C-alpha positions in Angstrom: -0.3 0.0 0.1 1.9 2.4 1.1 5.0 1.7 -2.1 8.4 3.2 -1.5 7.4 4.8 1.4 7.5 1.9 3.1 11.0 0.5 4.8 11.9 -3.0 4.7 13.9 -4.0 7.2 13.2 -7.3 7.9 11.9 -7.0 10.8 9.1 -9.6 12.8 7.5 -6.4 14.8 7.4 -3.4 12.5 4.7 -0.3 12.0 2.7 -0.5 9.3 5.6 1.7 7.4 8.5 -1.1 8.4 10.4 0.9 10.7 11.3 -0.5 13.8 8.2 -0.1 16.2 9.4 0.8 20.3 9.7 -0.9 23.2 7.3 0.8 24.2 4.7 0.4 22.2 5.8 -3.9 21.8 5.1 -4.1 25.9 1.7 -1.5 26.1 0.5 -3.7 23.4 1.6 -7.2 24.9 0.0 -5.8 28.3 -2.9 -5.7 27.0 -3.7 -8.4 24.9 -2.3 -10.2 28.4 -5.0 -8.8 30.4 -7.7 -9.5 27.9 -6.8 -13.0 27.3 -6.7 -13.4 31.3 -2.8 -14.2 31.2 0.0 -14.3 33.8 1.9 -11.4 34.2 5.0 -12.4 32.2 7.3 -10.5 30.3 7.5 -10.6 26.7 10.5 -12.8 26.3 9.2 -15.2 28.3 7.2 -16.4 25.0 10.5 -17.9 23.8 10.6 -19.9 26.6 7.4 -21.3 26.7 7.4 -22.1 22.7 10.3 -23.9 23.5 8.9 -26.1 26.3 5.0 -26.7 24.7 7.0 -28.3 21.5 9.3 -30.0 23.5 6.3 -31.9 24.9 4.4 -31.8 21.5 7.8 -33.6 20.7 8.2 -35.8 23.4 11.4 -34.5 24.7 12.9 -34.8 21.0 15.2 -32.1 20.5 16.0 -32.1 17.3 12.4 -32.3 16.1 11.7 -29.0 18.5 15.3 -27.2 17.2 13.8 -27.6 13.8 
């Protein structure tokens, strides 16, 4: 939509124009999502650890399958 005005920085989380998103914006939105979903008050980085834990459970502890 933005055409040449879009800045592709190859980011996972970015503003609508592709530019980096400030931490405070991510933290605010994450807090809103946690509250709405009734989730415990964890930090954003905890998602990485939770993801790995669930993948290990799904793969019955198989590290190679979890890593890939």
